[in-house]
N, C-alpha and C positions, 0 to 999 in steps of 0.2 A: 154191338159194334164189331167191326171186322177185326179178327185177331191176326195181326201181321206176323207174329212169331211163327205161325203155321206156314205162311208163304216163305219166310226166311229159311226155315228148315228144309222145305221142299227145294228151294233154289240152291242151297248149299249141296244137298244130295245130288241134284241134277248136274251141277258143275263138276263135282268130284268124279262122278260117273263118266262124264265126257273126257275129263283130263286123264283118267286112269286107263280107259279102254274105249274102243269104238264098237258100237253094236254090230253084230254080224249081219244084221239086216239093213244097216244104214249105208247109204252111198258115201257120205262124208260127215264130218263133225267139225265144229269151230269153237274156239275160245277167244275172248277179246276183253280188252280194257281200254277205256277212253276217258277223256276230260272234256268239259264244256260248261254250259250254263243252262239253267231253267229259269223262266221268268213268269211273273204274274203281277197284275196291278194291285194297288192298295185298295182295301175296302173303305178307306177314308173314314174310319171310326175313331172316336176318342174314348178311351177306356180308363176307368178308375181302377187300375190293376190291383193296388194295395189297399183300397178302401180308405185312403187318407185325403180324398178330395183333389188329388193331383191327377190330371188327365194325360194319357200317353197316346200318341198317334200310332196307328197300325202301318207297317211298312209295305213296300213292294217286295216281291220275292226276286232276289238276284243272287250273285255270288258264283264261286267256282264249284262245279259238281263233278263227281266221278261216276263212272258206270262200268259194270263188269257183267259178263254172262257167258252163255254157251248155247249151242244148238245142235240138233241132229237133222240131217237131210236124208229122209227115207226114200226120196225120189230125187232125181237131178234138179227138179224145179220146186219141190215141196218138202217142208220140214216143220219142226217145232222147236221152240227155244224159250229160255228164261233169262231175265236180267234184273239187276238191281241198280238204282240210281240214288245217289246220296250227296248232300252238301258236305264239302270237306271240313269246313269250320262252322261254328255256331254263328247265327246272325242275331240281330236285335229285333225284338218284337214287343212293342208296347211296355217297355220297362223290364222285360224278361229276355232271356236268350232262347233261341229255337233252332232246330235242325230238321229239315224235311227229308223224307225218304220215299222212294217209289219202287214197287215190286210188280213185275208183270210176267205172264206166260203167254206166248204168242204162236200163231201159225205164221209160217214164213214162205214167201213166194219169190223165186229167182227166175225171172222171165228169160234171161240169157245165161243160164248156168254154165254152158259150155264155152263161153267166151274166155280167151286166154288172159286178158288183162283187166277189163272193166266189166263188172257184174252188178247190175241194178238189184236192189233188195227191198222188199216190201214186207211189213209186219202188221198184224192186227191181233189183239188179245185183250186180256183182262187181268186184274190184280188188285193191289191196294196201295194207298198212300198213308203215310204216318208222319205227323208233326209232333216232335218231342219238345217239351218246354222245360227250361232250367232257370233257376234263380241264382244270380251271381252276386255275392256279398263279400265285402272286405271287413276283416276283424283286425283290430290293433290293440296291443297291450304293452306295458313297460318291460316285459320280460322276453317275449318272443318277437316283438316288432309286429309287422303287419303281414297278414296272409289272406288269400282269396279262396272262398268256398264256392264251388259251382255245383248246386244241388238240383238233381232231377226232381221235377214237380209232377208232371202228368203228360199224357199223350192224347192226341186226337186222331182217330182212325177213320179212313174213308175208303169206299169202293172206288175203283177206277177202271176206265176203258183206255186202251193204249193203241195208237197207230203210229207208224214210222215209215220213212222212205230214205234210202241211202244208196251210195255207190261204193262198191268194193274195188279198190285199185290194187291188183296183185303186183307187188314189187319184186319178189323173188320166191320161186317155189310156191309154197302155201301161205307165205306171209302177205298180209294185205293191210292197207290203210282204208278207213271208211268214214268219210264225212256223212253225217246223218241228221235229219230233222225228225223229232218225235213230238207227238201231241198227246198229253195226258188229259183225259176228261175225268175230273175228280168229283164225285157226287157230293154236293152240299159243302163245298170248300169255302165256308163262310168267313174264314180267317183272312181271305184275300178277295180281290175284286171280281174274279172270274173263276168259273169251274174249269176253264181250259188253260193248261199250263204247257206252253211250247218249250221244247228243249233242243239245244244245238250242241253237237258234240263231234269230236274227231277221235276215232278208235284205232288201235293197232291190234291185229288178231292173227290167228293162224288156222288154216284149214287142214285137217288131217284127212288123208285119203283122196286128196285132189289129184285128178288124172292129168 
């Protein structure tokens, strides 16, 4: 299985590098953070999660997601970047809680890089997807009352391909707003109804070195 800790470490190093300094060979660099949602249909399965004869339905993927990342533009029109997308809160999955995460590294193409205000952006790359599962249980006694335990159980790791298209609207200097549509193709995402996970987001970012 794909070890997404490796991707997470690489992405963190990449973003810290961009935030701290701009490569002498780069035309510009960007950092950004956004919010939105990622969706997928239900697999329509009934699962005996706890082996007690009770069946639980698998859900759709919904909820509020955050995304952050950075990129280097080595030419006005071409660059590379990395980003991470994650669900802010845990969702419910067949009697358990879960949280999906997506990590990807991309080639970036800006066809109108020299535009003053509106810059289209296209991305294509690869990475990983990770579904973490948790067991939420409540304990009560006469001394301490009731408390809730949220225990990590396991994760499911998958390879993914990533494609995206967006528009950067530069509002002041290097600051931009970027509505974007992403498509994650996740290999063997059997927990949901499709291997294709569309994502819709609005990011705020800043371009260092913009002329």
